[in-house]
C-alpha positions as CSV (number, residue, x, y, z in Angstrom):
1,D,-17.3,-19.5,14.1
2,T,-13.6,-20.2,13.9
3,E,-14.8,-23.5,11.7
4,D,-15.7,-21.2,9.4
5,Q,-12.7,-19.0,9.0
6,D,-10.3,-19.7,6.2
7,P,-8.1,-22.3,7.1
8,R,-5.6,-20.1,6.1
9,C,-5.3,-18.0,8.7
10,H,-4.0,-21.1,11.0
11,H,-0.7,-20.6,9.0
12,D,1.8,-19.2,10.2
13,E,1.6,-15.5,7.9
14,S,5.3,-14.6,8.0
15,Q,5.6,-17.3,5.3
16,F,3.9,-14.8,3.2
17,G,5.9,-11.7,4.2
18,L,2.7,-10.4,6.6
19,C,3.1,-9.3,10.2
20,S,0.6,-10.4,12.4
21,Y,-2.2,-8.2,13.5
22,N,-3.6,-10.2,15.7
23,N,-1.5,-8.4,18.5
24,R,-2.5,-4.6,17.3
25,P,-5.9,-4.1,18.9
26,H,-5.8,-0.4,17.5
27,M,-5.3,-1.2,14.1
28,A,-7.6,-4.6,13.7
29,K,-10.1,-3.4,12.0
30,D,-8.2,-1.2,9.3
31,L,-9.1,-2.5,5.9
32,R,-5.0,-2.1,5.0
33,W,-4.3,-4.7,6.5
34,I,-7.1,-7.0,5.4
35,T,-7.1,-6.3,1.8
36,I,-3.0,-6.6,1.9
37,R,-3.3,-10.2,3.9
38,E,-6.3,-11.5,1.3
39,L,-4.3,-10.8,-1.4
40,A,-1.0,-12.2,0.1
41,L,-2.7,-15.5,1.1
42,Q,-4.5,-15.8,-2.4
43,Q,-1.0,-15.5,-3.7
44,G,1.2,-17.2,-1.4
45,S,3.3,-13.9,-1.0
46,L,3.5,-10.5,-2.1
47,G,6.0,-8.5,-4.7
48,L,6.7,-5.4,-6.1
49,D,4.5,-6.3,-8.9
50,N,1.8,-5.9,-6.6
51,F,2.4,-2.5,-6.0
52,K,2.0,0.7,-8.4
53,L,4.5,3.8,-7.2
54,L,3.3,7.0,-7.1
55,K,6.3,9.2,-6.3
56,R,9.3,9.2,-4.1
57,L,8.5,9.9,-0.1
58,G,11.8,10.7,0.9
59,C,15.7,9.1,0.7
60,G,17.3,8.1,3.5
61,D,20.8,6.1,4.4
62,I,19.7,2.9,4.2
63,G,16.6,3.0,1.8
64,T,14.0,5.0,-0.6
65,V,10.1,4.8,0.6
66,Y,7.6,5.4,-1.6
67,L,4.0,6.5,-2.0
68,A,2.8,3.4,-3.2
69,E,-1.1,2.0,-4.1
70,L,-1.8,-1.5,-3.5
71,V,-2.2,-2.9,-7.4
72,D,-6.7,-3.0,-7.5
73,S,-7.4,-1.0,-4.2
74,E,-7.7,1.9,-2.8
75,C,-5.0,1.3,-0.6
76,L,-2.4,3.4,0.0
77,F,1.3,2.7,1.8
78,A,4.5,4.4,2.5
79,L,6.5,1.2,1.2
80,K,10.6,1.6,2.2
81,V,12.6,0.4,-0.8
82,M,16.7,-1.0,0.4
83,D,19.2,-2.2,-2.0
84,I,20.9,-5.5,0.2
85,E,24.2,-5.2,-2.3
86,Y,24.0,-1.7,-0.9
87,L,23.1,-2.1,3.1
88,I,26.1,-5.4,2.4
89,N,29.1,-3.5,1.4
90,R,28.3,-0.4,3.5
91,K,27.6,-3.0,6.4
92,K,24.2,-1.2,7.3
93,M,22.2,-4.8,7.2
94,L,22.2,-5.2,10.9
95,R,20.3,-2.0,11.1
96,A,18.2,-3.1,8.7
97,Q,17.7,-5.6,10.7
98,A,16.9,-4.5,13.7
99,E,14.6,-1.7,12.3
100,R,12.4,-4.6,10.6
101,E,12.0,-6.2,13.8
102,I,11.8,-3.1,15.9
103,L,8.4,-2.2,13.5
104,E,7.7,-5.9,14.3
105,M,7.4,-5.3,17.5
106,L,5.0,-2.1,17.4
107,D,1.7,-1.1,18.5
108,H,0.9,2.1,19.2
109,P,-1.3,5.2,18.2
110,F,2.1,7.3,17.7
111,L,4.6,5.0,16.3
112,P,4.5,3.5,12.8
113,T,2.4,-0.1,11.5
114,L,4.1,-2.8,9.6
115,Y,1.8,-4.4,7.8
116,A,4.0,-6.8,5.4
117,H,8.1,-7.0,4.6
118,F,9.3,-9.5,1.1
119,T,12.1,-9.5,-0.6
120,T,12.9,-9.7,-4.1
121,D,15.5,-8.4,-7.0
122,N,18.1,-7.5,-4.5
123,L,15.9,-5.6,-2.9
124,S,14.0,-5.1,0.6
125,C,10.9,-4.2,0.8
126,L,8.8,-2.4,4.3
127,V,4.9,-2.2,3.8
128,M,4.9,0.3,6.2
129,E,1.8,2.7,7.4
130,Y,1.5,6.0,5.0
131,C,1.3,9.7,6.5
132,P,-0.5,12.1,4.5
133,G,0.4,15.1,6.4
134,G,4.0,15.1,5.8
135,D,7.1,16.2,8.6
136,L,7.4,18.4,11.5
137,H,10.0,19.6,9.7
138,V,8.4,21.4,6.9
139,L,5.5,21.8,8.7
140,R,6.8,24.2,11.1
141,Q,8.9,26.3,8.4
142,R,5.0,27.0,6.7
143,Q,4.1,28.9,10.3
144,P,4.3,32.3,11.2
145,G,8.0,33.1,12.2
146,R,8.4,29.3,11.3
147,S,8.2,28.3,14.4
148,F,5.0,27.0,16.6
149,P,3.2,28.5,19.6
150,E,3.3,26.9,22.5
151,P,0.0,25.0,22.5
152,A,0.6,23.9,19.3
153,A,4.5,22.4,20.5
154,R,3.0,20.7,23.9
155,F,0.6,18.9,22.1
156,Y,2.9,17.3,19.8
157,V,5.8,17.1,22.1
158,A,3.4,15.8,24.4
159,E,2.5,12.7,21.4
160,V,6.4,12.1,21.1
161,L,6.4,11.6,24.6
162,L,4.2,8.9,25.1
163,A,5.6,7.4,21.8
164,L,8.9,7.3,23.7
165,E,7.4,6.0,26.6
166,Y,6.3,3.0,24.9
167,L,9.2,2.5,22.8
168,H,11.2,2.6,26.1
169,M,9.2,0.0,27.7
170,L,10.4,-2.6,25.2
171,G,13.7,-1.7,25.7
172,V,13.9,0.3,22.2
173,I,16.3,3.8,22.2
174,Y,15.2,5.7,19.3
175,R,18.3,7.7,19.5
176,D,17.1,10.1,16.3
177,L,14.3,12.1,17.4
178,K,13.9,15.7,15.0
179,P,10.8,17.3,13.7
180,E,12.3,15.5,10.2
181,N,11.1,11.9,11.5
182,I,7.6,13.0,12.7
183,L,5.5,13.0,10.4
184,V,1.8,13.6,10.7
185,R,-1.2,11.5,9.9
186,E,-4.2,13.1,8.3
187,D,-6.1,13.3,11.4
188,G,-3.3,15.7,12.5
189,H,-1.7,13.2,14.7
190,I,1.5,12.2,14.9
191,M,3.4,9.3,14.4
192,L,7.1,8.8,15.1
193,S,9.3,7.2,11.7
194,D,13.0,5.8,10.4
195,F,14.2,3.1,13.5
196,D,17.2,2.4,11.4
197,L,19.8,3.8,13.5
198,S,17.2,3.2,17.2
199,L,19.1,0.4,19.8
200,R,17.2,-2.5,21.6
201,C,18.3,-3.3,25.2
202,S,17.1,-5.1,27.8
203,V,15.2,-3.6,30.8
204,N,13.6,-4.2,34.2
205,P,10.3,-2.9,35.7
206,V,10.6,-1.2,39.0
207,L,7.9,-0.1,41.7
208,L,8.3,3.4,42.7
209,R,7.2,3.6,46.0
210,S,6.1,7.1,45.9
211,S,6.0,9.9,42.7
212,S,8.4,12.4,45.0
213,V,11.4,9.2,45.2
214,A,14.5,10.7,45.5
215,A,17.9,10.1,43.3
216,N,19.2,7.6,45.7
217,H,16.2,5.2,46.2
218,Q,16.3,1.9,45.4
219,P,13.6,0.9,43.3
220,R,12.0,-2.6,43.7
221,K,12.0,-5.3,41.2
222,L,8.9,-6.6,39.8
223,A,8.9,-10.4,40.2
224,G,7.2,-12.3,36.5
225,P,8.0,-12.9,33.0
226,C,9.0,-9.5,31.8
227,A,10.9,-8.6,35.2
228,E,14.7,-9.3,33.2
229,S,13.5,-8.8,29.4
230,S,17.0,-9.2,28.7
231,C,16.8,-11.7,25.3
232,I,17.2,-9.4,21.8
233,S,17.1,-12.3,19.7
234,S,14.6,-11.9,16.8
235,S,14.4,-15.7,17.5
236,C,13.0,-15.6,20.6
237,Q,9.7,-14.0,21.6
238,P,9.4,-13.5,25.6
239,S,5.6,-12.8,26.4
240,C,6.4,-9.3,26.7
241,A,7.8,-8.7,23.6
242,Q,5.1,-6.8,21.6
243,T,3.0,-4.7,23.5
244,S,0.2,-3.0,23.4
245,C,-1.6,0.0,25.3
246,F,-4.5,-1.1,24.0
247,M,-5.2,-4.6,25.8
248,A,-8.1,-5.7,28.0
249,R,-7.4,-4.7,31.0
250,P,-9.2,-6.6,34.2
251,P,-11.3,-4.7,36.3
252,L,-10.2,-2.9,38.8
253,P,-11.2,-2.8,42.4
254,K,-12.7,1.0,43.7
255,P,-10.0,3.3,44.8
256,R,-10.4,4.0,48.8
257,K,-9.9,7.6,49.8
258,P,-6.3,7.8,51.5
259,K,-6.1,8.2,55.4
260,S,-3.6,11.2,54.9
261,S,-3.5,13.2,52.1
262,H,-0.1,12.9,52.3
263,R,-0.4,9.0,51.0
264,K,1.3,8.4,47.6
265,L,0.5,4.9,45.3
266,P,3.6,2.9,43.9
267,Q,4.4,4.2,40.8
268,L,5.7,1.4,38.0
269,V,8.7,2.3,35.9
270,V,10.0,0.6,32.5
271,E,13.0,2.6,32.2
272,P,15.9,0.8,30.0
273,I,18.1,2.9,32.7
274,D,21.5,0.4,32.8
275,A,21.3,0.0,28.7
276,R,25.2,1.6,27.3
277,S,26.0,1.9,23.9
278,N,29.4,3.7,22.4
279,S,27.9,4.0,18.3
280,F,28.2,7.5,17.3
281,V,24.7,8.1,15.8
282,G,22.4,10.6,15.3
283,T,22.1,14.0,13.3
284,H,24.6,16.5,14.7
285,E,21.9,19.8,15.8
286,Y,20.7,16.6,18.2
287,L,23.4,14.8,19.4
288,A,24.1,14.7,23.3
289,P,27.0,15.9,25.0
290,E,27.9,12.1,26.1
291,I,27.7,10.8,22.5
292,I,30.0,13.6,21.1
293,K,32.9,12.8,24.1
294,G,32.5,9.3,23.7
295,D,31.7,8.1,27.0
296,G,29.1,5.6,26.0
297,H,25.5,6.1,26.6
298,G,22.3,5.1,27.3
299,S,18.2,6.0,27.3
300,A,19.2,9.6,28.8
301,V,20.0,10.7,24.9
302,D,16.4,10.4,24.0
303,W,15.7,12.7,26.8
304,W,18.7,15.5,25.3
305,T,17.2,14.7,22.0
306,F,13.2,15.5,23.4
307,G,14.4,19.0,25.3
308,V,16.2,19.8,21.6
309,F,12.9,19.2,20.0
310,L,11.3,21.5,21.6
311,Y,13.2,24.2,21.7
312,E,13.6,24.1,17.7
313,L,9.5,23.8,17.8
314,L,9.4,27.0,19.7
315,Y,12.0,28.6,18.7
316,G,12.5,28.3,15.0
317,K,16.1,26.8,15.8
318,T,18.1,24.2,17.8
319,P,19.5,25.8,20.5
320,F,23.5,24.4,19.8
321,R,24.0,24.9,16.1
322,G,27.3,26.7,15.1
323,P,28.8,27.7,11.3
324,G,29.4,24.2,11.2
325,N,29.0,20.3,12.3
326,D,32.9,20.7,14.0
327,E,31.7,23.8,15.9
328,T,28.8,22.6,16.4
329,L,29.3,19.5,18.3
330,A,31.5,21.9,20.3
331,N,29.0,24.0,21.2
332,V,26.5,20.9,22.5
333,V,29.6,20.1,24.7
334,S,30.6,23.0,26.3
335,Q,28.5,26.1,25.2
336,N,25.5,27.2,28.2
337,L,22.2,27.2,27.0
338,K,20.4,30.4,26.0
339,F,17.3,31.4,25.2
340,P,16.4,34.0,23.0
341,E,14.1,37.3,23.5
342,N,11.7,36.3,20.6
343,P,9.5,34.9,20.2
344,S,7.9,35.0,23.6
345,V,7.6,31.1,25.6
346,S,6.6,30.5,29.2
347,S,8.6,30.2,32.3
348,N,7.3,26.6,32.6
349,A,8.6,25.5,28.9
350,K,12.2,27.1,29.5
351,D,12.3,25.2,33.2
352,L,11.2,22.3,31.3
353,I,14.3,22.7,28.1
354,K,16.3,23.0,31.0
355,G,16.0,19.8,32.8
356,L,16.0,18.0,29.8
357,L,19.2,20.1,28.3
358,V,21.6,19.0,31.5
359,K,24.7,18.3,29.7
360,E,26.0,15.4,32.5
361,P,23.0,12.3,31.8
362,E,22.9,11.3,35.1
363,N,21.1,14.6,36.1
364,R,19.3,15.3,33.3
365,L,15.5,15.2,33.6
366,G,14.1,11.4,33.2
367,S,17.0,9.5,33.2
368,L,16.0,8.1,36.4
369,R,11.8,7.0,36.3
370,G,11.4,8.1,32.2
371,A,8.6,9.9,30.9
372,A,6.6,9.3,33.7
373,E,9.5,12.1,36.0
374,I,8.5,14.4,32.4
375,K,4.5,13.8,32.4
376,Q,4.9,15.6,36.1
377,H,6.2,19.0,34.8
378,P,4.3,21.9,35.0
379,F,4.3,22.7,31.4
380,F,2.1,19.8,30.9
381,E,-0.2,20.6,33.7
382,G,-3.7,20.2,32.8
383,L,-2.9,18.2,29.9
384,N,-5.1,14.4,29.9
385,W,-2.7,11.8,29.0
386,A,-5.4,9.5,28.7
387,L,-7.4,11.5,26.2
388,I,-5.3,12.7,23.9
389,R,-5.5,10.7,21.3
390,S,-9.7,12.4,21.2
391,A,-7.6,16.0,21.6
392,A,-8.2,18.2,19.0
393,P,-5.0,18.7,17.1
394,P,-3.6,22.1,16.7
395,E,-4.6,24.6,13.5
396,T,-1.4,24.9,11.4
397,R,-0.7,25.4,7.7
398,P,-1.1,22.5,6.4
399,C,2.2,21.0,4.6
400,D,2.6,20.4,0.8
401,V,3.8,17.2,0.8
402,V,4.8,16.9,-2.8
403,T,7.9,19.5,-1.0
404,L,9.1,15.8,0.6
405,T,10.6,14.9,-2.2
406,T,13.1,17.1,-1.8
407,A,13.5,18.3,2.4
408,K,13.6,14.1,3.2
409,K,16.6,13.7,1.5
410,K,19.8,13.4,3.8
411,K,23.6,13.7,2.4
412,E,24.9,9.4,2.8
413,G,21.8,7.7,1.4
414,K,21.7,6.0,-1.6
415,C,18.2,6.7,-3.3
416,L,16.8,4.3,-5.6
417,E,15.0,5.8,-8.6
418,F,11.9,4.0,-9.9
419,R,10.4,3.8,-14.1
420,S,8.2,1.7,-15.6
421,N,8.5,-0.4,-18.5
422,S,5.4,-1.5,-19.8
423,E,4.1,-4.1,-17.0
424,D,7.9,-4.3,-15.1
425,L,9.4,-1.8,-12.6
426,E,13.4,-0.9,-13.0
427,F,15.4,0.6,-10.5
428,E,18.2,3.3,-10.7
429,V,20.7,3.6,-8.0
430,F,22.0,7.6,-8.0
């Protein structure tokens, strides 16, 4: 009964640094939500003194991530700490703000959960979900031949594909797909991380009349509140801004058998195909040709990096890597795609990679219909997309999380090291 609830529940929880969990059905029963919410409401706010920092997990371009335990509980979190002065001086504050806004939008089993955020002592902190299984970069290096068997690679890329599909539905272009950013949860399923390079843009749902639509077909735009979702201001919250893949749906009428076996149902596609950016962002080996050439880029860059990602999982290396960064960029733009003889990879896998690594973005697989187009490739034949979250993860050699302290450090980042003096935490920049 609502009358028996704590009256504080009716307040705007954002004032306590909390992120609403009412719109996140797949995490609604998570003990971490309840514990951190009760503490914040009791104290009125959250701060670093509420967390015991256990070790550094990684150091990125805009912040340092620690394994942190909520005091007086057994709840573990990934705590991202960012130096505000550093962000301002390096003109990276907007990136940090965009990342937080994107994390607040997400509700998906293969994307991170943001529990809370707070600012203290010139530090901006994000309290996020912790993945104890390490990342796919370290996990790949622990496999025989430093590459995954094809069934394991298919499992991981399928989950990444669903995560990218959801992001594109929200008007988010990820732009930083690589094994280092794919974390492994305790149950063996994956979670994308690091959204500071992501681009937010408008997205228009369209209805395609058949799943085999020609490239020059003009899709029909849908009417409704989300048909022109072009507002990306953090202060504007359209009805479709927070999308969950687990929201309750009204019962559908029993489908009738079509009169003709050739008849195909209309297909809903939500892909930000009109998005454009001229930013030079990403990792050299994963950069799409259009980014390198400065032609402007859109959502198709995620499908290029998806192809490079699959290639690396299967072959243990990226397809265009050169002796140095300049040679790598030149190879991406001009070198033809080649497949090593070993390990042996199926023709379907190679065909999918070829379709994704087309240098002209307008001809790239996924450029028109996004993930819906890629899901239909024979490489994924037999995969039950609706039940993938219940599928058993591949048996791979486990990842020693301790190695992440060194493996996740990036060249341009400024790391924050902490040390404990009695009850106080001090951070040193190095």
